[in-house]
OpenMM code with the backbone's topology and positions (N, CA, C; nanometers):
from openmm import Vec3, app, unit

residues = "UNK UNK UNK UNK UNK UNK UNK UNK UNK UNK UNK UNK UNK UNK UNK UNK UNK UNK UNK UNK UNK UNK UNK UNK UNK UNK UNK UNK UNK UNK UNK UNK UNK UNK UNK UNK UNK UNK UNK UNK UNK UNK UNK UNK UNK UNK UNK UNK UNK UNK UNK UNK UNK UNK UNK".split()
positions = [
    Vec3(9.6904, 7.7150, 13.8186),
    Vec3(9.6371, 7.7632, 13.6938),
    Vec3(9.6942, 7.8994, 13.6537),
    Vec3(9.7017, 7.9998, 13.7415),
    Vec3(9.7563, 8.1298, 13.7005),
    Vec3(9.9006, 8.1206, 13.6547),
    Vec3(9.9778, 8.0222, 13.7042),
    Vec3(10.1172, 8.0087, 13.6613),
    Vec3(10.1278, 7.9721, 13.5145),
    Vec3(10.0300, 7.9011, 13.4608),
    Vec3(10.0334, 7.8632, 13.3200),
    Vec3(10.0179, 7.9859, 13.2299),
    Vec3(9.9442, 8.0838, 13.2709),
    Vec3(9.9193, 8.2024, 13.1887),
    Vec3(10.0415, 8.2943, 13.1836),
    Vec3(10.1209, 8.2972, 13.2880),
    Vec3(10.2377, 8.3854, 13.2906),
    Vec3(10.3363, 8.3493, 13.1802),
    Vec3(10.3611, 8.2235, 13.1589),
    Vec3(10.4583, 8.1808, 13.0584),
    Vec3(10.4104, 8.2043, 12.9170),
    Vec3(10.2814, 8.1957, 12.8912),
    Vec3(10.2328, 8.2079, 12.7543),
    Vec3(10.2436, 8.3512, 12.7031),
    Vec3(10.2344, 8.4505, 12.7898),
    Vec3(10.2435, 8.5900, 12.7463),
    Vec3(10.3808, 8.6241, 12.6922),
    Vec3(10.4842, 8.5780, 12.7588),
    Vec3(10.6199, 8.6079, 12.7137),
    Vec3(10.6504, 8.5363, 12.5830),
    Vec3(10.6076, 8.4122, 12.5709),
    Vec3(10.6350, 8.3372, 12.4493),
    Vec3(10.5641, 8.3990, 12.3288),
    Vec3(10.4437, 8.4492, 12.3474),
    Vec3(10.3735, 8.5074, 12.2338),
    Vec3(10.4356, 8.6412, 12.1935),
    Vec3(10.4964, 8.7129, 12.2857),
    Vec3(10.5593, 8.8405, 12.2542),
    Vec3(10.7017, 8.8218, 12.2024),
    Vec3(10.7588, 8.7060, 12.2179),
    Vec3(10.8977, 8.6849, 12.1774),
    Vec3(10.9157, 8.7033, 12.0269),
    Vec3(10.8191, 8.6631, 11.9485),
    Vec3(10.8286, 8.6808, 11.8045),
    Vec3(10.8290, 8.8281, 11.7666),
    Vec3(10.7498, 8.9090, 11.8355),
    Vec3(10.7471, 9.0523, 11.8066),
    Vec3(10.8783, 9.1184, 11.8457),
    Vec3(10.9358, 9.0760, 11.9547),
    Vec3(11.0630, 9.1332, 11.9979),
    Vec3(11.1711, 9.1029, 11.8946),
    Vec3(11.1735, 8.9807, 11.8459),
    Vec3(11.2724, 8.9460, 11.7443),
    Vec3(11.2490, 9.0241, 11.6160),
    Vec3(11.1222, 9.0447, 11.5795),
    Vec3(11.0913, 9.1182, 11.4571),
    Vec3(11.1410, 9.2624, 11.4666),
    Vec3(11.1165, 9.3291, 11.5778),
    Vec3(11.1575, 9.4680, 11.5907),
    Vec3(11.3077, 9.4821, 11.6095),
    Vec3(11.3748, 9.3821, 11.6609),
    Vec3(11.5200, 9.3886, 11.6737),
    Vec3(11.5873, 9.3816, 11.5377),
    Vec3(11.5273, 9.3123, 11.4417),
    Vec3(11.5889, 9.2954, 11.3113),
    Vec3(11.5502, 9.4048, 11.2126),
    Vec3(11.4653, 9.4946, 11.2521),
    Vec3(11.4240, 9.6030, 11.1628),
    Vec3(11.5418, 9.6963, 11.1385),
    Vec3(11.5614, 9.7327, 11.0132),
    Vec3(11.6751, 9.8182, 10.9775),
    Vec3(11.6265, 9.9594, 10.9489),
    Vec3(11.7078, 10.0574, 10.9817),
    Vec3(11.6752, 10.1972, 10.9575),
    Vec3(11.7639, 10.2523, 10.8470),
    Vec3(11.7490, 10.2007, 10.7275),
    Vec3(11.8306, 10.2473, 10.6161),
    Vec3(11.7576, 10.3496, 10.5301),
    Vec3(11.6291, 10.3672, 10.5497),
    Vec3(11.5513, 10.4582, 10.4668),
    Vec3(11.5779, 10.6039, 10.5000),
    Vec3(11.5196, 10.6899, 10.4182),
    Vec3(11.5328, 10.8332, 10.4412),
    Vec3(11.4518, 10.8729, 10.5635),
    Vec3(11.5038, 10.9649, 10.6392),
    Vec3(11.4347, 11.0129, 10.7582),
    Vec3(11.3999, 11.1597, 10.7354),
    Vec3(11.2688, 11.1893, 10.7370),
    Vec3(11.2203, 11.3250, 10.7174),
    Vec3(11.1613, 11.3768, 10.8467),
    Vec3(11.1784, 11.5049, 10.8679),
    Vec3(11.1119, 11.5714, 10.9792),
    Vec3(10.9624, 11.5776, 10.9468),
    Vec3(10.8745, 11.5451, 11.0401),
    Vec3(10.7305, 11.5481, 11.0114),
    Vec3(10.6812, 11.6849, 10.9642),
    Vec3(10.7433, 11.7914, 11.0132),
    Vec3(10.7041, 11.9252, 10.9681),
    Vec3(10.7350, 11.9448, 10.8204),
    Vec3(10.8457, 11.8883, 10.7727),
    Vec3(10.8813, 11.8986, 10.6320),
    Vec3(10.7760, 11.8314, 10.5447),
    Vec3(10.7270, 11.7173, 10.5879),
    Vec3(10.6234, 11.6469, 10.5128),
    Vec3(10.4965, 11.7319, 10.5062),
    Vec3(10.4596, 11.7950, 10.6171),
    Vec3(10.3410, 11.8813, 10.6171),
    Vec3(10.3618, 12.0022, 10.5263),
    Vec3(10.4788, 12.0630, 10.5307),
    Vec3(10.5067, 12.1782, 10.4457),
    Vec3(10.4973, 12.1399, 10.2981),
    Vec3(10.5534, 12.0269, 10.2625),
    Vec3(10.5482, 11.9816, 10.1238),
    Vec3(10.4035, 11.9571, 10.0810),
    Vec3(10.3231, 11.8976, 10.1684),
    Vec3(10.1833, 11.8715, 10.1359),
    Vec3(10.1065, 12.0016, 10.1166),
    Vec3(10.1308, 12.1007, 10.2026),
    Vec3(10.0614, 12.2294, 10.1898),
    Vec3(10.1037, 12.2997, 10.0612),
    Vec3(10.2311, 12.3012, 10.0324),
    Vec3(10.2804, 12.3648, 9.9095),
    Vec3(10.2238, 12.2941, 9.7869),
    Vec3(10.2205, 12.1629, 9.7895),
    Vec3(10.1658, 12.0858, 9.6785),
    Vec3(10.0181, 12.1187, 9.6580),
    Vec3(9.9430, 12.1300, 9.7670),
    Vec3(9.8014, 12.1648, 9.7574),
    Vec3(9.7800, 12.3041, 9.7014),
    Vec3(9.8616, 12.4003, 9.7438),
    Vec3(9.8505, 12.5375, 9.6929),
    Vec3(9.8830, 12.5409, 9.5441),
    Vec3(9.9858, 12.4703, 9.5029),
    Vec3(10.0223, 12.4664, 9.3609),
    Vec3(9.9085, 12.4068, 9.2793),
    Vec3(9.8464, 12.3009, 9.3259),
    Vec3(9.7337, 12.2374, 9.2544),
    Vec3(9.6181, 12.3373, 9.2404),
    Vec3(9.5859, 12.4072, 9.3485),
    Vec3(9.4759, 12.5037, 9.3439),
    Vec3(9.5082, 12.6196, 9.2494),
    Vec3(9.6317, 12.6671, 9.2506),
    Vec3(9.6706, 12.7745, 9.1585),
    Vec3(9.6665, 12.7273, 9.0135),
    Vec3(9.7041, 12.6035, 8.9887),
    Vec3(9.6961, 12.5505, 8.8525),
    Vec3(9.5511, 12.5430, 8.8046),
    Vec3(9.4584, 12.5122, 8.8945),
    Vec3(9.3165, 12.5099, 8.8574),
    Vec3(9.2691, 12.6481, 8.8153),
    Vec3(9.3185, 12.7519, 8.8828),
    Vec3(9.2745, 12.8884, 8.8536),
    Vec3(9.3389, 12.9408, 8.7255),
    Vec3(9.4684, 12.9249, 8.7116),
    Vec3(9.5406, 12.9845, 8.5992),
    Vec3(9.5471, 12.8979, 8.4750),
    Vec3(9.5140, 12.7703, 8.4859),
    Vec3(9.5220, 12.6808, 8.3704),
    Vec3(9.3998, 12.5886, 8.3706),
    Vec3(9.2811, 12.6456, 8.3492),
    Vec3(9.1603, 12.5629, 8.3531),
    Vec3(9.1531, 12.4692, 8.2326),
    Vec3(9.0939, 12.3571, 8.2507),
    Vec3(9.0792, 12.2600, 8.1405),
    Vec3(8.9410, 12.2653, 8.0826),
] * unit.nanometer
topology = app.Topology()
chain = topology.addChain("A")
for resn in residues:
    res = topology.addResidue(resn, chain)
    for name in ("N", "CA", "C"):
        topology.addAtom(name, app.Element.getBySymbol(name[0]), res)
């Protein structure tokens, strides 16, 4: 009985292995710190716009 379970694990993971092998890295690559800096700057600009240009 335990021998039957060993084979099923590899077969179920085979689809995931094929999926990740075919993934392409053609997109833009950003440093995570750059994304955080942009978010902080964007937030500061929004807050300053609220103060200096109220609606």
